[in-house]
C-alpha positions as CSV (number, residue, x, y, z in Angstrom):
1,M,97.9,-37.6,-20.5
2,S,98.0,-41.2,-21.6
3,E,95.3,-42.2,-24.2
4,K,94.8,-45.4,-22.3
5,I,93.1,-44.8,-18.9
6,I,91.2,-46.8,-16.4
7,K,88.5,-45.2,-14.3
8,L,89.1,-46.4,-10.8
9,G,86.8,-45.8,-7.8
10,I,88.1,-45.7,-4.3
11,P,85.8,-45.5,-1.2
12,S,85.1,-42.3,0.7
13,G,83.9,-42.3,4.3
14,S,85.4,-44.6,6.9
15,L,87.6,-46.6,4.4
16,K,89.1,-43.5,2.8
17,E,92.1,-43.0,5.0
18,A,93.0,-46.7,5.1
19,T,92.7,-46.9,1.3
20,V,94.8,-43.8,0.6
21,D,97.5,-45.2,3.0
22,L,97.4,-48.6,1.3
23,F,97.9,-47.0,-2.2
24,N,100.8,-45.0,-0.8
25,K,102.4,-48.2,0.5
26,A,101.8,-49.8,-2.9
27,G,103.7,-47.1,-4.6
28,F,100.9,-44.7,-5.7
29,N,100.8,-41.2,-4.3
30,I,97.2,-39.9,-4.0
31,S,96.7,-36.2,-3.3
32,G,93.7,-33.9,-2.8
33,S,91.5,-36.6,-1.2
34,E,90.7,-34.2,1.7
35,R,89.2,-31.6,-0.6
36,S,87.8,-33.4,-3.7
37,F,85.9,-36.4,-4.8
38,L,88.2,-36.4,-7.9
39,P,91.7,-36.8,-6.2
40,S,94.9,-36.9,-8.1
41,I,97.2,-39.9,-8.4
42,D,100.7,-40.0,-9.8
43,D,99.9,-42.4,-12.6
44,E,98.7,-40.9,-15.8
45,Q,96.9,-44.2,-16.7
46,I,94.5,-44.0,-13.7
47,Q,91.6,-41.6,-13.3
48,L,90.4,-41.6,-9.7
49,T,86.9,-41.0,-8.4
50,M,85.9,-41.2,-4.7
51,L,82.5,-42.7,-4.0
52,R,80.7,-44.2,-1.1
53,A,81.4,-48.0,-0.8
54,Q,77.7,-48.6,-0.7
55,E,77.3,-47.5,-4.4
56,M,80.6,-48.5,-5.8
57,S,79.6,-51.9,-7.2
58,R,76.6,-50.4,-9.1
59,Y,78.9,-47.9,-10.9
60,V,81.4,-50.6,-11.7
61,S,78.6,-53.0,-12.9
62,D,77.1,-50.2,-15.1
63,G,80.5,-49.3,-16.6
64,V,80.7,-45.8,-15.2
65,L,83.9,-47.1,-13.6
66,D,86.3,-49.8,-14.9
67,A,87.2,-51.0,-11.4
68,G,86.7,-50.1,-7.8
69,I,87.2,-51.0,-4.2
70,T,84.2,-51.9,-2.0
71,G,82.9,-54.4,0.5
72,Y,81.6,-57.9,-0.3
73,D,78.5,-56.8,1.7
74,W,77.6,-54.0,-0.8
75,I,78.2,-56.2,-3.8
76,M,75.6,-58.6,-2.3
77,E,73.3,-55.8,-1.3
78,N,73.3,-54.3,-4.8
79,G,73.2,-57.7,-6.6
80,S,76.0,-56.4,-8.8
81,E,77.3,-58.4,-11.8
82,I,81.0,-57.7,-11.6
83,V,84.4,-59.5,-11.8
84,E,86.0,-60.0,-8.4
85,V,89.7,-59.4,-9.0
86,C,90.9,-60.1,-5.5
87,E,90.2,-59.8,-1.8
88,L,92.0,-57.0,0.1
89,A,92.3,-57.8,3.8
90,Y,92.1,-54.4,5.2
91,S,89.5,-52.2,6.8
92,K,89.2,-49.0,8.8
93,A,90.1,-50.5,12.2
94,T,91.6,-53.9,11.8
95,S,92.6,-56.5,9.2
96,K,89.9,-58.8,10.3
97,P,86.6,-59.3,8.4
98,A,83.7,-57.0,9.3
99,R,80.4,-58.5,10.4
100,W,76.8,-57.4,9.9
101,V,75.2,-58.7,13.1
102,L,71.7,-59.1,14.3
103,A,71.5,-57.3,17.6
104,V,68.9,-56.6,20.2
105,P,68.8,-54.5,23.5
106,E,70.3,-56.3,26.5
107,E,66.8,-56.4,28.1
108,S,65.2,-58.1,25.0
109,K,63.9,-61.6,25.5
110,A,65.1,-62.6,22.0
111,K,67.9,-65.1,22.0
112,K,67.8,-66.2,18.4
113,P,66.5,-65.0,15.0
114,Q,63.4,-67.1,15.3
115,D,62.4,-65.1,18.4
116,L,61.9,-62.0,16.2
117,K,59.1,-63.5,14.1
118,G,56.6,-60.8,13.2
119,G,58.9,-58.1,14.4
120,I,60.6,-55.0,12.7
121,I,64.3,-55.0,11.8
122,A,66.1,-51.7,11.1
123,T,69.2,-51.8,8.9
124,E,71.0,-50.1,6.1
125,L,71.6,-53.5,4.5
126,V,68.0,-54.2,3.6
127,N,68.3,-56.8,0.8
128,V,70.8,-59.0,2.5
129,T,68.9,-58.9,5.7
130,K,65.6,-59.8,3.9
131,K,67.4,-62.8,2.3
132,F,68.8,-63.8,5.7
133,F,65.4,-64.1,7.3
134,A,63.7,-65.5,4.2
135,D,66.3,-68.3,4.1
136,K,65.3,-69.2,7.6
137,N,61.6,-68.9,6.8
138,I,61.2,-66.2,9.5
139,D,58.5,-63.5,8.7
140,V,59.8,-60.1,9.7
141,K,59.5,-56.5,8.3
142,V,62.9,-55.1,7.3
143,E,63.1,-51.3,7.3
144,F,65.8,-49.1,5.9
145,S,67.7,-47.1,8.5
146,W,69.3,-43.8,7.6
147,G,72.4,-44.2,9.8
148,S,72.7,-44.2,13.7
149,T,71.0,-47.6,13.7
150,E,72.1,-48.5,17.2
151,V,69.9,-45.7,18.5
152,K,66.8,-47.3,16.9
153,A,67.3,-50.7,18.5
154,R,64.8,-49.8,21.3
155,L,62.3,-48.4,18.8
156,V,62.1,-51.6,16.8
157,D,62.6,-55.3,17.6
158,A,66.2,-55.6,16.4
159,I,68.8,-54.1,14.2
160,V,71.3,-55.4,11.7
161,E,74.5,-53.3,12.0
162,L,78.1,-53.4,10.8
163,T,80.7,-54.1,13.4
164,E,84.5,-54.7,13.5
165,T,85.2,-54.7,17.2
166,G,81.7,-54.7,18.8
167,T,82.6,-51.6,20.9
168,S,79.8,-49.4,19.7
169,L,77.2,-52.2,20.2
170,K,78.4,-52.7,23.8
171,A,78.4,-49.0,24.5
172,N,74.7,-48.9,23.5
173,N,73.9,-51.9,25.6
174,L,73.1,-54.1,22.7
175,R,73.5,-57.9,22.4
176,I,74.5,-59.9,19.3
177,I,72.3,-62.9,18.6
178,D,73.5,-63.9,15.1
179,T,75.8,-62.9,12.2
180,V,74.0,-62.0,9.0
181,I,77.0,-61.7,6.7
182,T,80.8,-61.5,7.0
183,S,82.4,-59.0,4.7
184,T,85.9,-58.1,3.5
185,T,87.1,-55.5,1.1
186,R,87.2,-56.5,-2.6
187,F,88.8,-55.1,-5.7
188,I,86.2,-55.5,-8.4
189,A,86.1,-54.8,-12.2
190,N,83.5,-54.1,-14.8
191,K,83.0,-57.2,-17.0
192,P,83.5,-55.5,-20.4
193,A,86.6,-53.7,-19.0
194,W,88.0,-57.0,-17.9
195,Q,87.8,-58.2,-21.6
196,D,90.0,-55.2,-22.7
197,K,93.7,-56.3,-22.7
198,F,95.1,-53.0,-21.5
199,K,92.5,-52.5,-18.7
200,K,92.7,-56.0,-17.5
201,E,96.5,-55.9,-17.2
202,K,96.5,-52.5,-15.5
203,I,93.9,-53.6,-13.0
204,E,95.8,-56.8,-12.3
205,N,99.0,-54.8,-11.8
206,I,97.3,-52.6,-9.3
207,A,95.9,-55.7,-7.5
208,I,99.4,-57.2,-7.3
209,L,100.8,-54.1,-5.7
210,L,97.9,-53.6,-3.3
211,K,98.1,-57.2,-2.1
212,A,101.8,-56.9,-1.7
213,A,101.4,-53.8,0.5
214,I,98.9,-55.6,2.7
215,D,101.2,-58.7,3.0
216,A,104.0,-56.4,4.1
217,R,102.0,-54.9,7.0
218,S,102.5,-58.0,9.1
219,K,106.1,-58.7,8.2
220,V,109.5,-57.2,8.8
221,G,112.9,-57.8,7.2
222,L,115.6,-59.2,9.4
223,K,119.3,-59.1,8.6
224,M,122.3,-60.2,10.7
225,N,126.0,-61.2,10.5
226,V,126.8,-64.8,11.5
227,E,130.1,-66.5,12.0
228,K,130.2,-69.5,9.6
229,A,130.7,-71.9,12.5
230,N,127.4,-70.7,14.0
231,L,125.3,-70.9,10.9
232,D,123.6,-74.3,11.7
233,K,122.6,-72.9,15.2
234,I,121.1,-69.8,13.6
235,L,119.2,-71.8,11.0
236,K,117.6,-73.9,13.8
237,V,116.4,-70.7,15.5
238,L,114.8,-69.2,12.4
239,P,111.3,-70.4,11.5
240,A,111.6,-73.7,9.6
241,E,109.5,-72.6,6.7
242,K,111.7,-69.6,6.0
243,S,114.6,-69.9,3.5
244,P,117.0,-67.1,4.2
245,T,119.3,-65.4,1.8
246,I,123.0,-66.0,2.6
247,S,125.7,-63.8,1.2
248,S,129.5,-63.4,1.7
249,L,131.2,-60.7,3.7
250,A,134.6,-59.1,3.4
251,D,135.7,-61.3,6.5
252,P,135.8,-64.8,5.1
253,N,134.8,-66.2,8.5
254,F,131.4,-64.4,8.5
255,I,128.3,-64.4,6.3
256,A,125.2,-62.2,6.1
257,V,121.9,-63.8,6.6
258,E,118.6,-62.1,5.6
259,V,115.0,-63.2,5.9
260,I,111.5,-61.9,6.0
261,I,109.5,-62.9,9.2
262,E,106.2,-62.2,10.8
263,E,106.4,-59.0,12.9
264,K,104.7,-60.7,15.8
265,I,107.6,-63.1,16.4
266,E,110.3,-60.5,16.1
267,R,110.6,-59.7,19.8
268,T,111.2,-63.4,20.7
269,L,113.3,-64.3,17.7
270,V,115.9,-61.5,17.9
271,P,117.1,-62.3,21.5
272,A,117.3,-66.0,20.5
273,L,119.4,-65.2,17.4
274,K,121.7,-63.0,19.6
275,R,122.2,-65.9,22.0
276,A,122.9,-68.2,19.1
277,G,125.8,-66.0,18.0
278,A,124.3,-63.5,15.5
279,S,125.6,-60.0,15.5
280,G,124.8,-56.7,13.7
281,I,121.1,-57.7,13.8
282,I,118.9,-55.2,11.9
283,T,115.1,-55.3,11.5
284,Y,113.4,-53.0,9.0
285,P,109.8,-52.3,7.8
286,L,108.6,-53.4,4.4
287,N,106.4,-51.6,1.9
288,K,105.6,-54.6,-0.3
289,V,105.9,-58.4,-0.2
290,I,105.2,-60.1,-3.5
291,H,104.9,-63.9,-3.4
């Protein structure tokens, strides 16, 4: 084992699978996450611990962990003093930010937060919710909810619940009347650890690779052979902001053109390139894209 180690926390629960997959794409192999809260990673300078995202920032702030992955919502809820290394745009269902929303039953007369004055709000995100109403000078009672908050919406006046797609809220006949906080996943570090040269560099290296893996998710590599006489036509078809790599082929009349593109334009771009004279067109997935 290396004498130099960083203690890194990764989230259990709903984010676990997406996080393990992200680390794999970034070049780290995590094993044993199904059976243990101390999974293994193929990097002797990293010691992994799996914790709930809700408590991650507290352990990082206290120095129990040098770094960790958690949501912006829980950093705010815990009031944690940490270094935010970077934002990681991934979550359990989509790459979009998650929202903690203020929701009421469809039959409720409440249309806006002010309509809940004097009422009871159930949520797991108590401190953030209290601040939300306090900032609006609305007097409400905020109660902690031990999960399954949607079920309690008809026992209290409203709930504040996390949603990515809104599907669960609709299934429970609930209506969103406001957004309390928008949250994305963050890579965070302990302040004293960030002052340590080795730990800071190691944490930054991990951040670079994780961000590169995220950036690669929405992109593909595109390679093709082009007759030199058709190069200008091909370059006009390719996205203007892209600068392709051009290399020679054994046939002096042809060149190879390679570029990284957004996956969403692949299906319209490839036929257009074919019509413009490209041949031997290949698209391939990417593990990491480092800018």
